[in-house]
Structure formats: structure tokens, C-alpha cells
C-alpha positions in Angstrom: -14.0 -15.0 16.5 -13.4 -11.2 16.1 -10.2 -9.7 17.2 -11.0 -7.7 20.3 -9.9 -4.1 20.7 -11.4 -0.7 21.3 -11.4 -0.1 17.5 -13.3 -2.5 15.3 -11.1 -4.7 13.0 -12.0 -3.6 9.5 -11.2 -5.5 6.3 -11.8 -4.2 2.8 -12.6 -6.7 0.1 -12.0 -5.6 -3.5 -13.5 -7.9 -6.2 -11.4 -8.2 -9.3 -12.8 -10.8 -11.7 -10.8 -11.0 -14.9 -13.6 -12.1 -17.2 -15.4 -8.9 -18.0 -17.1 -9.2 -21.4 -18.1 -5.5 -21.8 -14.6 -4.1 -21.5 -11.8 -6.6 -21.7 -9.6 -6.5 -18.5 -11.8 -3.7 -17.2 -10.1 -3.6 -13.8 -6.7 -3.0 -15.5 -7.9 0.1 -17.5 -5.9 3.2 -16.7 -7.4 6.4 -15.5 -5.3 9.3 -14.4 -2.1 7.2 -14.6 -3.3 4.2 -12.5 -5.4 1.2 -13.1 -8.9 1.0 -11.6 -7.5 -1.6 -9.2 -4.6 0.5 -8.1 -6.9 3.5 -7.4 -9.1 1.3 -5.2 -6.3 -0.3 -3.4 -4.7 3.1 -2.7 -8.0 4.5 -1.3 -8.3 1.5 1.0 -4.7 1.7 2.2 -5.1 5.4 2.9 -8.3 4.9 4.8 -7.6 5.4 8.5 -10.4 2.9 9.4 -9.4 0.0 7.3 -6.9 -2.4 8.8 -6.4 -4.8 6.0 -7.0 -4.7 2.2 -7.7 -7.9 0.4 -8.4 -8.5 -3.3 -10.5 -11.4 -4.4 -9.4 -12.3 -7.9 -9.4 -15.3 -10.2 -6.3 -14.0 -12.1 -2.6 -14.5 -11.2 -1.9 -11.4 -13.3 -4.3 -9.3 -11.3 -3.0 -10.8 -8.1 0.6 -9.7 -8.9 -0.5 -6.2 -9.8 -2.5 -5.9 -6.6 0.3 -7.2 -4.4 2.7 -4.7 -6.0 0.1 -2.0 -5.2 0.1 -2.9 -1.5 -2.9 -5.2 -1.2 -3.1 -8.8 0.0 -4.2 -11.5 -2.3 -4.1 -14.5 0.1 -6.1 -16.8 -2.2 -7.1 -17.1 -5.9 -10.9 -17.1 -6.2 -12.2 -20.4 -7.6 -13.6 -20.4 -11.2 -16.9 -21.7 -9.9 -17.6 -18.3 -8.3 -15.9 -16.1 -10.9 -18.3 -16.3 -13.8 -20.7 -13.8 -15.3 -23.5 -15.0 -13.1 -21.5 -15.2 -9.9 -22.8 -13.0 -7.1 -21.2 -10.7 -4.6 -22.5 -12.9 -1.9 -20.4 -15.8 -3.3 -17.1 -14.0 -3.3 -17.7 -12.3 0.0 -18.7 -15.6 1.6 -15.5 -17.2 0.2 -13.4 -14.4 1.6 -15.1 -14.6 5.0 -14.5 -18.3 5.1 -10.8 -17.6 4.4 -10.6 -15.0 7.2 -12.3 -17.5 9.6 -9.8 -20.2 8.7 -7.1 -17.7 9.7 -8.9 -16.9 13.0 -9.1 -13.2 12.0 -12.8 -12.5 11.3 -13.4 -8.9 10.8 -15.8 -6.8 12.8 -16.7 -4.9 9.6 -16.2 -5.8 6.0 -16.0 -2.9 3.5 -16.8 -3.8 -0.2 -14.9 -1.6 -2.6 -15.5 -2.0 -6.3 -12.7 -1.0 -8.7 -15.3 0.6 -10.9 -15.4 3.6 -8.5 -11.7 4.5 -8.8 -11.6 8.1 -7.6 -13.2 7.7 -4.2 -11.8 9.7 -1.3 -10.4 7.7 1.6 -12.2 10.1 4.0 -15.5 9.0 2.5 -14.6 5.4 3.3 -13.7 6.5 6.9 -17.0 8.3 7.3 -18.9 5.3 6.0 -17.1 3.0 8.5 -17.7 5.4 11.4 
């Protein structure tokens, strides 16, 4: 059940699959001094509307980088939903099942792709509002 409060409980979910074939370790590519993942985590954390930033990854290496950048990585995504043909629905459903198991279902879920690294946290806030 959702956490009740006057403000919605908002969780961002950042997908970070390690098996990119086009650009190896695409999510670890550096732009402007930070990896794509770090930029996305930073925008999520700076958002005034997001209460929790979770990364869904199949990689222990990515997980460590994300935790060091301030995100949570409460689970490692199973290989069965981490392949080239895996869908957004699969990793989001997996994350939502995890949140439900914690008893902390979000009122809103914000999907932030690392491949849009230079987003403004204010844009995220406007979208949530």
C-alpha cells in the first residue's frame, strides 16, 4: 500500500543494463566529467519531488558506482530480464515487486534513462507536478 502523506511518495527508477552491444558499457561513458549513470543519479537526487532513487542493474560493477554516486541498488536485476530483447515493462515490474515486498509502493514512478544525461532536475519536478 502507498505511504500516505500530503505529498506523493515518488521513486525514480534508472535502468542500467550492462550488456549494450552498440557501445560497450554505454552507461559508464563519460560526458562532462561524469558517467551517464552519475549524471542521471545526480539529477534524480537534486529533484525536489523524488524521494528515492533506485538503479535497476544486472552488474555488480554498475551497482558499486551507483551506490557511490548516491543511488540505491537494493537488488541485482536477474539475467532473464536483462537481455537485448528485455522490455522496460519487465524491469519496472521487477522493481515494483521489490517495493511491494518492502511495503513501500510509490505513488508515482519516474523512469529516468541514463542516455539523457544532462537533464535539469527542475524539468523532472515539473513532470512530476
